[in-house]
N, C-alpha and C positions, 0 to 999 in steps of 0.2 A: 229396881226400875231403871231402865236406861234413860239418861238425860236426853233431851231434845238436841239433836245434832243438826246444825244448819247446813243445808245442801245448796251450794251455789249453782248458777246456771252452767250447763255443760252439755255436750252432745257428742256422739260418735257416729261416723258414717259407715256403719257395718252392722250386720246381724248374722250370727250372734255377735254381740259386742264383747269387749274385753274388760276385765276387772282392774288390771294394773294401772290404767290411766285415771281411774275414778277418784274424785275428791269430794268428801272424805272417803277413805278406803272402807269398804263394807266390813262389818265386824262378824267374823266367822268362828272365832275361837270358843270352844266349850267353856262353861263356867264351873264345872265340878269335876273332881277326880273320877276316873273310870272305876267301875266295880265289876267288870267282866260280863256285862249283860249280853255281849255278842262274842264271847270267847269261842274260838275255833270255828266261827262262821265266816262265810265268803259272801261278799256283796258286790253286785254289779250296779254301778250308778251311772245312768246316762245323763249327759250334761253335767258331769261331775267335776269339770275343770274350774268352775267359778260360781259365784252367787250361792244359791241355796244348795246346789250340788256339792260345792267345795265344803260348805259347813257340814253337810251330811257325812262326807268322806272323812273329815277330821274327827267328828264325834264318833262315828262308827269305829275308826281306828283306835281311838282312846278306849272304847269299850271292848276291844279285842278282835275286831273283824279284820280280815284281809280284804283289800278293796281294789276292784277293777274300775277304772275311770274311763268311760267312753265319752268322747267329745268330738266336735266337728272339725275345727282347724285352729283353735286358740292355743298354740303350742306353749307360749310363755306362761299363760295362766295354768295350763295343765302341769307343766314341770314344777311350778310353785306348789300346787296342790299335792303332787307326789312327794315333794320334800316335806310338806307339813304332815302327811300321813306317816312317813318314815320317822319323823321327829317324835311321833307318838309311840314308836316302837313296833310299828306294824309294817306291812308290805303293800306296795301299790303297783298296779299294772296300768299303763297308759295305752289306750286304743283310739287311734285317730281315724275319722271317716264319717260318712253320711249314713246314719242309721235308717234313713228312709229307703235305702237300698237293702232289700231283703237279704241278699247274699252277705253284705257287710254286717248286718245285724246278727245273722247266724254266726259269722266269723267272730264277732265280739264275744258272744256267749261261749263259743268253742275255745277261744284263747283263754278266757277266764277259767273254765273248767280244766283245761290242760295245764295251766300255770299253777293253780291253787288246789287242784284235786277235787273240785266240786263247786256247787252253787247253792246258796240257801236263801239269799235275799235279792230280789230284783227291784230296783228303784227306777221306774220310768219317769224321767224328769226333764229330758232334753226338749227344747221347744224354741220356736221363733215367733216373733210378733212384729207387725207393722201397723201404723195408723191407717185406717181406711174409712174416714168419716162419710164419704160419698160412695155408696154402694155401686152406683153406675160407673164409677171410675176405677173400680177394683178389677185388675186384669185377671184373666184366667190363669196366667202363669203364677202370679203372686198367690192367688187363692189355692191353687194346687200345691204350691210350695209350703204354704202354711199347714194344710191338711197332711201332706206327706211327712213333715217334720213332727207335728204335734199329735197325730192320730196313727198314721200308718206305722211309724217307728215303734209305737207302743205295742201294736199287734205283732209286728215282726219280732221284736225282742222277746215278747212273751211266748210266742210260738216256739222260738228257739230254746227258751229257758225251761219250759214245762217238763221236757223229758228228764231234766236234772233235778227237779224239785220234788220234795216228798212231804209227808205229814210233819207239821211244825214249821215249815218254811213259809215265806211271806213275799207277796208282791204289793208294792205301794206305788200308786200312780199320782202324779202331780196334776191337780186341777187349778182352780182359781176362784176367788170371790166372784169374778165376772161370769162364771157358769151359773151362779145363783141370782146375781143382781143385774147382769148385763152391763155393757159399756158401749155407748153410741159411737165412740171413736175407735173401737177395737172389735168390730163386728165379726170378722173372720176368726180372730184369736179367741174371742169369747165363745164362739160356736165350737171350736175345737176343744176348749176346756170343758164344755158341756158334754162333748163326746167322750172325753177321758173319764168323766164322772159316771156316765152310763156304762162305759166299758168296765169300770171297777165293780159297779153294783151287779152287773150281769155275770161277770166272771166269778165274783165271790159266791154266787149261788151255784154256778156251774162246778166249782172246785171244792165246795164245802165238804163233800163226802170223801175227798182225798186228804183233808186236813190242811190244805194250803189256804192261808188267809189272804184276802185281797181287800185293801183299803185305800183311802184317798186322803191327801192333804190339799186343802184349798186356801192358799195364802191370800192375804190382802196386799196392800202396798208395801213391798219389801225393797230395800235399797240394794239392787243387783244390777249387773250390766244391761239387763233388759231396758232399764229406765233411760239412761243416756243414749242407748242404741235405738230407741223408739221415738222419743219425744223431742220436739224443738227445745233448744237450750233454756228458753224463758219458762217453759212449762216444767222443766226439771227443778227449777229453783224452789226450795222448801217442799219438795215432793212428800206426800203423805200427811201433810198437816191438817187435812180436812177430816180425818177419821176421829172418832171420839177420844182416843188417847193422844191425839195432837201431833203425831210423828210417824214417820215411816218405820216399819219393823226392820230388824237386822237379820241377816241369814241365820245366825246362831239361834235366834228365837224361834225359827221355823224348824230347824234340824231336830230339835227335841221331840217334835211330833212324830217324825219318821222313826226315831229311836224307840219311842213308846210302842208304835205299831209293829216294828220289826222284832222287838224283844218279847220275852214271855210276859212282860207287864201287860201287853195287849192281847193276851191269849183269847179273850172272849169278844174281841172286836173283829167283825167280818162284814164287809159291805158298807162300812161306815166312813164318815168324813170328819176330819178335824179342821178347825177354822182359826188358824193364827192370823188375825186380821185387824188387831187394834181396836176391837169393840164394835165392828160393823155387824148388825143383826141381819142374818140371812135365813131364808127358808121358812119364814112365817112366824 
């Protein structure tokens, strides 16, 4: 069990925010030796530069996958993640740009396939969020940006990936506990995470006869750049302490859900959701 790590007040004036200034640093390192669960597989991870995406990239690399990391503009974090993947004895490809642009999303998939010779796992994880407690003050520009990042990019990347996927391959979409419980200060973000959940369930049924599994991970409060990038400094202090386990989760504790669903361990999981959320009861 992870010990409770005190989180001091802090904030960043950017979205997506960055991992390297965070205090304490998020814990992304896998806890167990790799056993080849993803040997010879190729994974494309969107939002793979930091937070949960970084933890997935490192864990997948340890299990034998080659990893393409698509990210918005956080070059320093992305380079660090690339080094971490290579330290696991694998290969990494960095792809910078806005996946809400369909042409770029298609390019990201094409670069992955051209570099590594194929694609087996798509992780739709990239997202943005902002506080919007007063719905009447939410601008059309901000609302469209949130949906473009968190919904449209998932559609575009999946559309581009599908011609390269076949039976036994996997798509995993990131949702959130907020898709189930709601969050009054994150109305637009929570709505997009509900959309990614519905996208997963619908796509799972659509692709079942092709043998391509589609599942969801819905994290609770996890210590990632999202948090200082979204909240005022005073709200960041001791983030996550209200959940039953009394602490925020760490990215490595979420990455294991993606590994389970991407590997043959999750062969009979399709259209399902895993909930690494510190004990929050959701869904009835």
